[in-house]
All heavy atoms as a GROMACS GRO file, in nm:
protein
  562
    1MET      N    1   8.712   3.316  11.817
    1MET     CA    2   8.788   3.319  11.941
    1MET      C    3   8.711   3.238  12.044
    1MET      O    4   8.590   3.249  12.056
    1MET     CB    5   8.804   3.464  11.985
    1MET     CG    6   8.874   3.480  12.116
    1MET     SD    7   8.919   3.650  12.153
    1MET     CE    8   9.076   3.656  12.070
    2SER      N    9   8.783   3.158  12.118
    2SER     CA   10   8.718   3.073  12.218
    2SER      C   11   8.674   3.156  12.340
    2SER      O   12   8.727   3.265  12.365
    2SER     CB   13   8.812   2.962  12.264
    2SER     OG   14   8.910   3.014  12.352
    3ALA      N   15   8.582   3.101  12.415
    3ALA     CA   16   8.535   3.168  12.536
    3ALA      C   17   8.649   3.186  12.635
    3ALA      O   18   8.659   3.289  12.701
    3ALA     CB   19   8.421   3.089  12.599
    4ASP      N   20   8.737   3.086  12.646
    4ASP     CA   21   8.852   3.098  12.738
    4ASP      C   22   8.946   3.210  12.696
    4ASP      O   23   8.997   3.283  12.780
    4ASP     CB   24   8.928   2.965  12.746
    4ASP     CG   25   8.853   2.860  12.825
    4ASP    OD1   26   8.766   2.895  12.906
    4ASP    OD2   27   8.883   2.741  12.804
    5GLU      N   28   8.969   3.224  12.566
    5GLU     CA   29   9.055   3.332  12.516
    5GLU      C   30   8.992   3.468  12.544
    5GLU      O   31   9.062   3.562  12.585
    5GLU     CB   32   9.080   3.316  12.366
    5GLU     CG   33   9.167   3.199  12.331
    5GLU     CD   34   9.171   3.172  12.182
    5GLU    OE1   35   9.065   3.182  12.115
    5GLU    OE2   36   9.281   3.144  12.132
    6LEU      N   37   8.862   3.480  12.524
    6LEU     CA   38   8.793   3.606  12.554
    6LEU      C   39   8.801   3.639  12.702
    6LEU      O   40   8.829   3.753  12.740
    6LEU     CB   41   8.647   3.598  12.513
    6LEU     CG   42   8.616   3.621  12.368
    6LEU    CD1   43   8.470   3.592  12.340
    6LEU    CD2   44   8.649   3.764  12.329
    7LYS      N   45   8.778   3.540  12.785
    7LYS     CA   46   8.781   3.562  12.930
    7LYS      C   47   8.918   3.612  12.974
    7LYS      O   48   8.928   3.710  13.046
    7LYS     CB   49   8.745   3.433  13.002
    7LYS     CG   50   8.738   3.447  13.152
    7LYS     CD   51   8.692   3.318  13.216
    7LYS     CE   52   8.678   3.334  13.365
    7LYS     NZ   53   8.623   3.213  13.428
    8GLN      N   54   9.022   3.546  12.927
    8GLN     CA   55   9.158   3.586  12.966
    8GLN      C   56   9.190   3.727  12.914
    8GLN      O   57   9.249   3.808  12.985
    8GLN     CB   58   9.261   3.486  12.914
    8GLN     CG   59   9.399   3.513  12.966
    8GLN     CD   60   9.407   3.512  13.118
    8GLN    OE1   61   9.351   3.425  13.184
    8GLN    NE2   62   9.474   3.608  13.174
    9ALA      N   63   9.150   3.757  12.792
    9ALA     CA   64   9.179   3.888  12.734
    9ALA      C   65   9.110   4.000  12.811
    9ALA      O   66   9.171   4.103  12.840
    9ALA     CB   67   9.138   3.892  12.587
   10ILE      N   68   8.985   3.982  12.844
   10ILE     CA   69   8.912   4.089  12.913
   10ILE      C   70   8.960   4.102  13.058
   10ILE      O   71   8.959   4.211  13.115
   10ILE     CB   72   8.759   4.070  12.903
   10ILE    CG1   73   8.689   4.203  12.928
   10ILE    CG2   74   8.707   3.963  12.993
   10ILE    CD1   75   8.710   4.308  12.825
   11ILE      N   76   9.005   3.993  13.118
   11ILE     CA   77   9.060   4.001  13.254
   11ILE      C   78   9.187   4.085  13.254
   11ILE      O   79   9.208   4.168  13.342
   11ILE     CB   80   9.088   3.860  13.311
   11ILE    CG1   81   8.957   3.792  13.348
   11ILE    CG2   82   9.181   3.866  13.432
   11ILE    CD1   83   8.971   3.645  13.384
   12THR      N   84   9.272   4.064  13.156
   12THR     CA   85   9.402   4.132  13.156
   12THR      C   86   9.400   4.268  13.087
   12THR      O   87   9.476   4.356  13.125
   12THR     CB   88   9.510   4.044  13.092
   12THR    OG1   89   9.472   4.013  12.958
   12THR    CG2   90   9.530   3.916  13.168
   13GLU      N   91   9.318   4.287  12.986
   13GLU     CA   92   9.324   4.408  12.905
   13GLU      C   93   9.206   4.504  12.920
   13GLU      O   94   9.216   4.619  12.882
   13GLU     CB   95   9.337   4.371  12.756
   13GLU     CG   96   9.459   4.288  12.723
   13GLU     CD   97   9.588   4.364  12.747
   13GLU    OE1   98   9.591   4.488  12.728
   13GLU    OE2   99   9.687   4.299  12.785
   14ASN      N  100   9.092   4.458  12.962
   14ASN     CA  101   8.968   4.536  12.969
   14ASN      C  102   8.912   4.574  12.832
   14ASN      O  103   8.811   4.640  12.824
   14ASN     CB  104   8.983   4.664  13.052
   14ASN     CG  105   9.000   4.635  13.199
   14ASN    OD1  106   8.941   4.541  13.251
   14ASN    ND2  107   9.080   4.715  13.265
   15GLU      N  108   8.977   4.531  12.723
   15GLU     CA  109   8.925   4.558  12.589
   15GLU      C  110   8.984   4.459  12.490
   15GLU      O  111   9.102   4.427  12.497
   15GLU     CB  112   8.964   4.699  12.544
   15GLU     CG  113   8.908   4.736  12.408
   15GLU     CD  114   8.941   4.878  12.369
   15GLU    OE1  115   8.920   4.970  12.451
   15GLU    OE2  116   8.987   4.897  12.256
   16ILE      N  117   8.899   4.410  12.400
   16ILE     CA  118   8.947   4.321  12.294
   16ILE      C  119   8.858   4.335  12.172
   16ILE      O  120   8.737   4.340  12.182
   16ILE     CB  121   8.955   4.174  12.340
   16ILE    CG1  122   9.013   4.089  12.230
   16ILE    CG2  123   8.822   4.123  12.388
   16ILE    CD1  124   9.069   3.959  12.274
   17ALA      N  125   8.922   4.346  12.056
   17ALA     CA  126   8.853   4.344  11.927
   17ALA      C  127   8.878   4.208  11.865
   17ALA      O  128   8.990   4.157  11.870
   17ALA     CB  129   8.905   4.456  11.838
   18PHE      N  130   8.774   4.147  11.809
   18PHE     CA  131   8.788   4.015  11.749
   18PHE      C  132   8.678   3.992  11.646
   18PHE      O  133   8.580   4.067  11.639
   18PHE     CB  134   8.784   3.906  11.857
   18PHE     CG  135   8.653   3.897  11.931
   18PHE    CD1  136   8.558   3.804  11.893
   18PHE    CD2  137   8.625   3.982  12.036
   18PHE    CE1  138   8.437   3.796  11.960
   18PHE    CE2  139   8.504   3.974  12.104
   18PHE     CZ  140   8.410   3.881  12.066
   19SER      N  141   8.696   3.887  11.567
   19SER     CA  142   8.595   3.845  11.470
   19SER      C  143   8.540   3.710  11.511
   19SER      O  144   8.612   3.625  11.564
   19SER     CB  145   8.655   3.834  11.330
   19SER     OG  146   8.691   3.960  11.282
   20HIS      N  147   8.411   3.691  11.487
   20HIS     CA  148   8.343   3.565  11.517
   20HIS      C  149   8.244   3.540  11.404
   20HIS      O  150   8.159   3.626  11.377
   20HIS     CB  151   8.274   3.574  11.652
   20HIS     CG  152   8.197   3.452  11.689
   20HIS    ND1  153   8.259   3.333  11.721
   20HIS    CD2  154   8.064   3.430  11.700
   20HIS    CE1  155   8.166   3.244  11.751
   20HIS    NE2  156   8.048   3.300  11.739
   21ASN      N  157   8.258   3.428  11.337
   21ASN     CA  158   8.172   3.395  11.223
   21ASN      C  159   8.171   3.508  11.119
   21ASN      O  160   8.067   3.541  11.062
   21ASN     CB  161   8.029   3.363  11.268
   21ASN     CG  162   8.022   3.237  11.351
   21ASN    OD1  163   8.101   3.146  11.333
   21ASN    ND2  164   7.927   3.232  11.442
   22GLY      N  165   8.287   3.570  11.098
   22GLY     CA  166   8.301   3.674  10.996
   22GLY      C  167   8.248   3.811  11.035
   22GLY      O  168   8.242   3.901  10.952
   23ILE      N  169   8.212   3.829  11.160
   23ILE     CA  170   8.158   3.958  11.207
   23ILE      C  171   8.258   4.017  11.307
   23ILE      O  172   8.311   3.946  11.393
   23ILE     CB  173   8.020   3.939  11.274
   23ILE    CG1  174   7.922   3.879  11.172
   23ILE    CG2  175   7.968   4.071  11.329
   23ILE    CD1  176   7.789   3.838  11.232
   24ASP      N  177   8.282   4.149  11.296
   24ASP     CA  178   8.376   4.217  11.386
   24ASP      C  179   8.305   4.264  11.512
   24ASP      O  180   8.195   4.321  11.506
   24ASP     CB  181   8.438   4.338  11.316
   24ASP     CG  182   8.528   4.296  11.202
   24ASP    OD1  183   8.587   4.187  11.209
   24ASP    OD2  184   8.540   4.374  11.105
   25TYR      N  185   8.371   4.239  11.625
   25TYR     CA  186   8.317   4.275  11.757
   25TYR      C  187   8.420   4.351  11.838
   25TYR      O  188   8.540   4.339  11.816
   25TYR     CB  189   8.278   4.150  11.836
   25TYR     CG  190   8.164   4.073  11.776
   25TYR    CD1  191   8.186   3.957  11.704
   25TYR    CD2  192   8.032   4.115  11.794
   25TYR    CE1  193   8.081   3.884  11.650
   25TYR    CE2  194   7.927   4.044  11.742
   25TYR     CZ  195   7.951   3.928  11.670
   25TYR     OH  196   7.848   3.857  11.617
   26LEU      N  197   8.370   4.425  11.936
   26LEU     CA  198   8.454   4.491  12.035
   26LEU      C  199   8.392   4.464  12.171
   26LEU      O  200   8.272   4.488  12.193
   26LEU     CB  201   8.460   4.642  12.010
   26LEU     CG  202   8.539   4.724  12.112
   26LEU    CD1  203   8.686   4.684  12.112
   26LEU    CD2  204   8.524   4.872  12.085
   27LEU      N  205   8.472   4.412  12.262
   27LEU     CA  206   8.430   4.385  12.399
   27LEU      C  207   8.518   4.469  12.490
   27LEU      O  208   8.640   4.466  12.480
   27LEU     CB  209   8.449   4.236  12.430
   27LEU     CG  210   8.416   4.190  12.571
   27LEU    CD1  211   8.268   4.210  12.603
   27LEU    CD2  212   8.454   4.042  12.588
   28TYR      N  213   8.456   4.549  12.576
   28TYR     CA  214   8.534   4.637  12.663
   28TYR      C  215   8.461   4.658  12.795
   28TYR      O  216   8.339   4.648  12.804
   28TYR     CB  217   8.561   4.772  12.596
   28TYR     CG  218   8.438   4.846  12.552
   28TYR    CD1  219   8.381   4.942  12.633
   28TYR    CD2  220   8.378   4.819  12.429
   28TYR    CE1  221   8.266   5.011  12.593
   28TYR    CE2  222   8.265   4.887  12.388
   28TYR     CZ  223   8.209   4.983  12.471
   28TYR     OH  224   8.096   5.049  12.432
   29GLY      N  225   8.540   4.685  12.897
   29GLY     CA  226   8.483   4.706  13.029
   29GLY      C  227   8.556   4.816  13.104
   29GLY      O  228   8.667   4.855  13.066
   30TRP      N  229   8.493   4.865  13.209
   30TRP     CA  230   8.555   4.967  13.292
   30TRP      C  231   8.499   4.961  13.434
   30TRP      O  232   8.388   4.914  13.456
   30TRP     CB  233   8.534   5.106  13.232
   30TRP     CG  234   8.392   5.150  13.228
   30TRP    CD1  235   8.325   5.226  13.322
   30TRP    CD2  236   8.294   5.122  13.128
   30TRP    NE1  237   8.194   5.246  13.286
   30TRP    CE2  238   8.173   5.183  13.166
   30TRP    CE3  239   8.296   5.050  13.008
   30TRP    CZ2  240   8.056   5.173  13.089
   30TRP    CZ3  241   8.181   5.041  12.932
   30TRP    CH2  242   8.064   5.103  12.973
   31HIS      N  243   8.580   5.004  13.526
   31HIS     CA  244   8.540   5.010  13.667
   31HIS      C  245   8.471   5.143  13.694
   31HIS      O  246   8.515   5.247  13.648
   31HIS     CB  247   8.663   4.998  13.758
   31HIS     CG  248   8.727   4.864  13.753
   31HIS    ND1  249   8.681   4.757  13.826
   31HIS    CD2  250   8.832   4.818  13.683
   31HIS    CE1  251   8.756   4.652  13.801
   31HIS    NE2  252   8.850   4.687  13.715
   32GLN      N  253   8.363   5.135  13.768
   32GLN     CA  254   8.295   5.254  13.819
   32GLN      C  255   8.303   5.245  13.971
   32GLN      O  256   8.344   5.143  14.025
   32GLN     CB  257   8.150   5.258  13.771
   32GLN     CG  258   8.140   5.272  13.622
   32GLN     CD  259   8.001   5.311  13.576
   32GLN    OE1  260   7.990   5.369  13.474
   32GLN    NE2  261   7.896   5.281  13.647
   33CYS      N  262   8.261   5.347  14.039
   33CYS     CA  263   8.275   5.348  14.184
   33CYS      C  264   8.196   5.235  14.251
   33CYS      O  265   8.236   5.189  14.358
   33CYS     CB  266   8.234   5.483  14.241
   33CYS     SG  267   8.063   5.528  14.207
   34ASP      N  268   8.089   5.189  14.192
   34ASP     CA  269   8.007   5.086  14.254
   34ASP      C  270   8.003   4.953  14.179
   34ASP      O  271   7.915   4.872  14.201
   34ASP     CB  272   7.865   5.139  14.278
   34ASP     CG  273   7.803   5.198  14.152
   34ASP    OD1  274   7.873   5.212  14.051
   34ASP    OD2  275   7.683   5.231  14.156
   35GLY      N  276   8.097   4.931  14.089
   35GLY     CA  277   8.102   4.803  14.019
   35GLY      C  278   8.175   4.813  13.887
   35GLY      O  279   8.240   4.913  13.857
   36TYR      N  280   8.162   4.710  13.809
   36TYR     CA  281   8.227   4.699  13.678
   36TYR      C  282   8.118   4.688  13.572
   36TYR      O  283   8.013   4.628  13.596
   36TYR     CB  284   8.317   4.575  13.678
   36TYR     CG  285   8.403   4.559  13.556
   36TYR    CD1  286   8.524   4.627  13.546
   36TYR    CD2  287   8.367   4.475  13.452
   36TYR    CE1  288   8.606   4.612  13.436
   36TYR    CE2  289   8.448   4.459  13.342
   36TYR     CZ  290   8.568   4.528  13.334
   36TYR     OH  291   8.650   4.513  13.224
   37VAL      N  292   8.141   4.745  13.456
   37VAL     CA  293   8.047   4.737  13.344
   37VAL      C  294   8.121   4.677  13.225
   37VAL      O  295   8.234   4.713  13.197
   37VAL     CB  296   7.993   4.877  13.306
   37VAL    CG1  297   7.903   4.868  13.183
   37VAL    CG2  298   7.918   4.940  13.421
   38LEU      N  299   8.056   4.586  13.156
   38LEU     CA  300   8.112   4.523  13.038
   38LEU      C  301   8.018   4.548  12.921
   38LEU      O  302   7.896   4.529  12.934
   38LEU     CB  303   8.128   4.373  13.063
   38LEU     CG  304   8.210   4.290  12.966
   38LEU    CD1  305   8.353   4.345  12.954
   38LEU    CD2  306   8.214   4.146  13.010
   39SER      N  307   8.072   4.596  12.809
   39SER     CA  308   7.991   4.628  12.692
   39SER      C  309   8.042   4.551  12.571
   39SER      O  310   8.161   4.524  12.558
   39SER     CB  311   8.000   4.778  12.661
   39SER     OG  312   7.944   4.852  12.766
   40PHE      N  313   7.950   4.520  12.481
   40PHE     CA  314   7.980   4.440  12.363
   40PHE      C  315   7.919   4.510  12.242
   40PHE      O  316   7.799   4.536  12.239
   40PHE     CB  317   7.918   4.301  12.382
   40PHE     CG  318   7.952   4.201  12.276
   40PHE    CD1  319   8.082   4.173  12.242
   40PHE    CD2  320   7.850   4.130  12.214
   40PHE    CE1  321   8.112   4.076  12.146
   40PHE    CE2  322   7.879   4.033  12.120
   40PHE     CZ  323   8.010   4.006  12.086
   41GLU      N  324   8.004   4.542  12.144
   41GLU     CA  325   7.959   4.611  12.023
   41GLU      C  326   7.981   4.525  11.901
   41GLU      O  327   8.077   4.448  11.893
   41GLU     CB  328   8.036   4.742  12.004
   41GLU     CG  329   8.007   4.846  12.107
   41GLU     CD  330   8.078   4.978  12.080
   41GLU    OE1  331   8.149   4.989  11.978
   41GLU    OE2  332   8.063   5.069  12.162
   42CYS      N  333   7.893   4.543  11.804
   42CYS     CA  334   7.904   4.480  11.673
   42CYS      C  335   7.897   4.591  11.570
   42CYS      O  336   7.798   4.665  11.565
   42CYS     CB  337   7.789   4.381  11.653
   42CYS     SG  338   7.785   4.307  11.489
   43ASN      N  339   8.004   4.604  11.492
   43ASN     CA  340   8.011   4.709  11.390
   43ASN      C  341   7.979   4.847  11.446
   43ASN      O  342   7.907   4.926  11.385
   43ASN     CB  343   7.919   4.676  11.272
   43ASN     CG  344   7.962   4.550  11.201
   43ASN    OD1  345   8.082   4.524  11.185
   43ASN    ND2  346   7.866   4.469  11.160
   44GLY      N  347   8.028   4.877  11.566
   44GLY     CA  348   8.011   5.007  11.627
   44GLY      C  349   7.879   5.029  11.697
   44GLY      O  350   7.853   5.136  11.751
   45GLU      N  351   7.793   4.928  11.700
   45GLU     CA  352   7.662   4.940  11.766
   45GLU      C  353   7.660   4.853  11.891
   45GLU      O  354   7.695   4.735  11.888
   45GLU     CB  355   7.551   4.894  11.671
   45GLU     CG  356   7.414   4.908  11.729
   45GLU     CD  357   7.306   4.866  11.631
   45GLU    OE1  358   7.324   4.886  11.509
   45GLU    OE2  359   7.204   4.814  11.677
   46LEU      N  360   7.618   4.912  12.003
   46LEU     CA  361   7.608   4.839  12.128
   46LEU      C  362   7.500   4.733  12.116
   46LEU      O  363   7.386   4.762  12.083
   46LEU     CB  364   7.575   4.935  12.242
   46LEU     CG  365   7.570   4.876  12.382
   46LEU    CD1  366   7.708   4.827  12.424
   46LEU    CD2  367   7.517   4.977  12.481
   47VAL      N  368   7.537   4.606  12.141
   47VAL     CA  369   7.439   4.497  12.131
   47VAL      C  370   7.415   4.427  12.264
   47VAL      O  371   7.319   4.352  12.278
   47VAL     CB  372   7.480   4.393  12.024
   47VAL    CG1  373   7.477   4.455  11.886
   47VAL    CG2  374   7.616   4.334  12.051
   48TRP      N  375   7.502   4.451  12.362
   48TRP     CA  376   7.486   4.390  12.494
   48TRP      C  377   7.567   4.470  12.595
   48TRP      O  378   7.673   4.522  12.564
   48TRP     CB  379   7.538   4.246  12.491
   48TRP     CG  380   7.528   4.175  12.621
   48TRP    CD1  381   7.424   4.101  12.666
   48TRP    CD2  382   7.626   4.172  12.725
   48TRP    NE1  383   7.450   4.052  12.791
   48TRP    CE2  384   7.576   4.094  12.829
   48TRP    CE3  385   7.753   4.228  12.739
   48TRP    CZ2  386   7.646   4.071  12.946
   48TRP    CZ3  387   7.823   4.204  12.856
   48TRP    CH2  388   7.769   4.126  12.958
   49GLN      N  389   7.511   4.483  12.717
   49GLN     CA  390   7.585   4.550  12.824
   49GLN      C  391   7.542   4.490  12.956
   49GLN      O  392   7.423   4.464  12.979
   49GLN     CB  393   7.559   4.700  12.824
   49GLN     CG  394   7.647   4.776  12.919
   49GLN     CD  395   7.633   4.926  12.900
   49GLN    OE1  396   7.523   4.980  12.906
   49GLN    NE2  397   7.744   4.992  12.874
   50SER      N  398   7.639   4.467  13.044
   50SER     CA  399   7.609   4.412  13.176
   50SER      C  400   7.556   4.522  13.267
   50SER      O  401   7.573   4.641  13.242
   50SER     CB  402   7.735   4.351  13.238
   50SER     OG  403   7.826   4.453  13.276
   51ALA      N  404   7.496   4.478  13.375
   51ALA     CA  405   7.464   4.568  13.484
   51ALA      C  406   7.592   4.586  13.567
   51ALA      O  407   7.693   4.522  13.539
   51ALA     CB  408   7.353   4.508  13.569
   52LEU      N  409   7.588   4.671  13.665
   52LEU     CA  410   7.703   4.689  13.755
   52LEU      C  411   7.718   4.567  13.844
   52LEU      O  412   7.629   4.536  13.923
   52LEU     CB  413   7.684   4.813  13.842
   52LEU     CG  414   7.700   4.946  13.772
   52LEU    CD1  415   7.652   5.059  13.862
   52LEU    CD2  416   7.844   4.967  13.733
   53TYR      N  417   7.826   4.494  13.824
   53TYR     CA  418   7.858   4.375  13.902
   53TYR      C  419   8.007   4.376  13.931
   53TYR      O  420   8.078   4.466  13.889
   53TYR     CB  421   7.829   4.247  13.822
   53TYR     CG  422   7.686   4.220  13.788
   53TYR    CD1  423   7.649   4.193  13.656
   53TYR    CD2  424   7.586   4.216  13.884
   53TYR    CE1  425   7.518   4.164  13.622
   53TYR    CE2  426   7.455   4.189  13.851
   53TYR     CZ  427   7.422   4.161  13.721
   53TYR     OH  428   7.293   4.134  13.687
   54SER      N  429   8.052   4.270  13.992
   54SER     CA  430   8.197   4.249  14.001
   54SER      C  431   8.247   4.216  13.860
   54SER      O  432   8.168   4.174  13.774
   54SER     CB  433   8.230   4.133  14.096
   54SER     OG  434   8.189   4.010  14.038
   55LYS      N  435   8.374   4.234  13.836
   55LYS     CA  436   8.428   4.206  13.703
   55LYS      C  437   8.405   4.059  13.666
   55LYS      O  438   8.364   4.028  13.555
   55LYS     CB  439   8.577   4.240  13.699
   55LYS     CG  440   8.637   4.230  13.560
   55LYS     CD  441   8.780   4.283  13.558
   55LYS     CE  442   8.836   4.287  13.419
   55LYS     NZ  443   8.969   4.345  13.413
   56LYS      N  444   8.428   3.968  13.760
   56LYS     CA  445   8.408   3.826  13.734
   56LYS      C  446   8.263   3.797  13.696
   56LYS      O  447   8.237   3.722  13.601
   56LYS     CB  448   8.448   3.743  13.854
   56LYS     CG  449   8.432   3.594  13.831
   56LYS     CD  450   8.453   3.514  13.957
   56LYS     CE  451   8.436   3.366  13.938
   56LYS     NZ  452   8.327   3.320  13.859
   57ALA      N  453   8.168   3.855  13.767
   57ALA     CA  454   8.026   3.831  13.737
   57ALA      C  455   7.990   3.885  13.599
   57ALA      O  456   7.914   3.821  13.525
   57ALA     CB  457   7.937   3.895  13.844
   58CYS      N  458   8.044   4.000  13.561
   58CYS     CA  459   8.019   4.056  13.428
   58CYS      C  460   8.073   3.963  13.320
   58CYS      O  461   8.005   3.937  13.219
   58CYS     CB  462   8.084   4.193  13.413
   58CYS     SG  463   8.009   4.324  13.508
   59ILE      N  464   8.193   3.913  13.340
   59ILE     CA  465   8.254   3.824  13.242
   59ILE      C  466   8.173   3.695  13.231
   59ILE      O  467   8.145   3.648  13.121
   59ILE     CB  468   8.400   3.796  13.279
   59ILE    CG1  469   8.483   3.924  13.261
   59ILE    CG2  470   8.457   3.682  13.194
   59ILE    CD1  471   8.623   3.916  13.318
   60ASP      N  472   8.133   3.638  13.343
   60ASP     CA  473   8.053   3.515  13.340
   60ASP      C  474   7.920   3.538  13.268
   60ASP      O  475   7.877   3.454  13.189
   60ASP     CB  476   8.028   3.464  13.482
   60ASP     CG  477   8.153   3.410  13.549
   60ASP    OD1  478   8.252   3.382  13.478
   60ASP    OD2  479   8.151   3.397  13.673
   61GLU      N  480   7.855   3.651  13.294
   61GLU     CA  481   7.729   3.683  13.227
   61GLU      C  482   7.752   3.698  13.076
   61GLU      O  483   7.673   3.647  12.995
   61GLU     CB  484   7.671   3.813  13.283
   61GLU     CG  485   7.538   3.849  13.223
   61GLU     CD  486   7.482   3.979  13.279
   61GLU    OE1  487   7.512   4.013  13.395
   61GLU    OE2  488   7.410   4.046  13.206
   62PHE      N  489   7.861   3.764  13.038
   62PHE     CA  490   7.890   3.780  12.896
   62PHE      C  491   7.916   3.645  12.829
   62PHE      O  492   7.867   3.619  12.718
   62PHE     CB  493   8.009   3.872  12.870
   62PHE     CG  494   8.050   3.870  12.726
   62PHE    CD1  495   7.973   3.935  12.632
   62PHE    CD2  496   8.160   3.797  12.684
   62PHE    CE1  497   8.006   3.929  12.496
   62PHE    CE2  498   8.194   3.791  12.550
   62PHE     CZ  499   8.117   3.857  12.456
   63LEU      N  500   7.992   3.558  12.894
   63LEU     CA  501   8.023   3.428  12.834
   63LEU      C  502   7.897   3.346  12.812
   63LEU      O  503   7.888   3.272  12.713
   63LEU     CB  504   8.125   3.353  12.920
   63LEU     CG  505   8.264   3.417  12.922
   63LEU    CD1  506   8.357   3.340  13.015
   63LEU    CD2  507   8.324   3.427  12.782
   64ASN      N  508   7.798   3.359  12.898
   64ASN     CA  509   7.669   3.294  12.874
   64ASN      C  510   7.603   3.350  12.749
   64ASN      O  511   7.551   3.276  12.666
   64ASN     CB  512   7.575   3.311  12.993
   64ASN     CG  513   7.614   3.224  13.110
   64ASN    OD1  514   7.674   3.119  13.094
   64ASN    ND2  515   7.581   3.268  13.229
   65TYR      N  516   7.605   3.482  12.735
   65TYR     CA  517   7.549   3.548  12.616
   65TYR      C  518   7.626   3.505  12.491
   65TYR      O  519   7.566   3.470  12.388
   65TYR     CB  520   7.555   3.699  12.634
   65TYR     CG  521   7.518   3.777  12.511
   65TYR    CD1  522   7.384   3.799  12.479
   65TYR    CD2  523   7.616   3.828  12.425
   65TYR    CE1  524   7.349   3.870  12.364
   65TYR    CE2  525   7.581   3.898  12.311
   65TYR     CZ  526   7.448   3.919  12.281
   65TYR     OH  527   7.415   3.988  12.168
   66TYR      N  528   7.758   3.507  12.498
   66TYR     CA  529   7.844   3.476  12.384
   66TYR      C  530   7.823   3.332  12.336
   66TYR      O  531   7.828   3.306  12.215
   66TYR     CB  532   7.990   3.497  12.425
   66TYR     CG  533   8.090   3.471  12.315
   66TYR    CD1  534   8.101   3.558  12.208
   66TYR    CD2  535   8.175   3.361  12.321
   66TYR    CE1  536   8.195   3.536  12.107
   66TYR    CE2  537   8.268   3.339  12.221
   66TYR     CZ  538   8.277   3.426  12.115
   66TYR     OH  539   8.368   3.404  12.015
   67SER      N  540   7.796   3.241  12.426
   67SER     CA  541   7.778   3.101  12.388
   67SER      C  542   7.657   3.084  12.297
   67SER      O  543   7.645   2.984  12.227
   67SER     CB  544   7.766   3.012  12.512
   67SER     OG  545   7.645   3.037  12.581
   68GLU      N  546   7.564   3.180  12.297
   68GLU     CA  547   7.445   3.173  12.214
   68GLU      C  548   7.461   3.237  12.077
   68GLU      O  549   7.372   3.229  11.993
   68GLU     CB  550   7.327   3.236  12.288
   68GLU     CG  551   7.294   3.164  12.416
   68GLU     CD  552   7.186   3.232  12.497
   68GLU    OE1  553   7.122   3.327  12.445
   68GLU    OE2  554   7.167   3.192  12.612
   69LEU      N  555   7.575   3.303  12.051
   69LEU     CA  556   7.597   3.366  11.920
   69LEU      C  557   7.619   3.264  11.811
   69LEU      O  558   7.673   3.161  11.830
   69LEU     CB  559   7.718   3.461  11.924
   69LEU     CG  560   7.702   3.588  12.004
   69LEU    CD1  561   7.832   3.668  11.999
   69LEU    CD2  562   7.589   3.673  11.952
   0.00000   0.00000   0.00000
């Protein structure tokens, strides 16, 4: 899945399951009272999580991480 497709999906849905290089992932986020959190799991194990930021900042931080996979 391209970075643009991931960005659009998480903006609109707050959750997306996808495969990348044959590995299954889950990307999901939620609003808290003081910001947004974005989490990334691989095979049910948390492998990355943002700090509390704006939703846009969380997505941008994740896309930087994702580009290195």
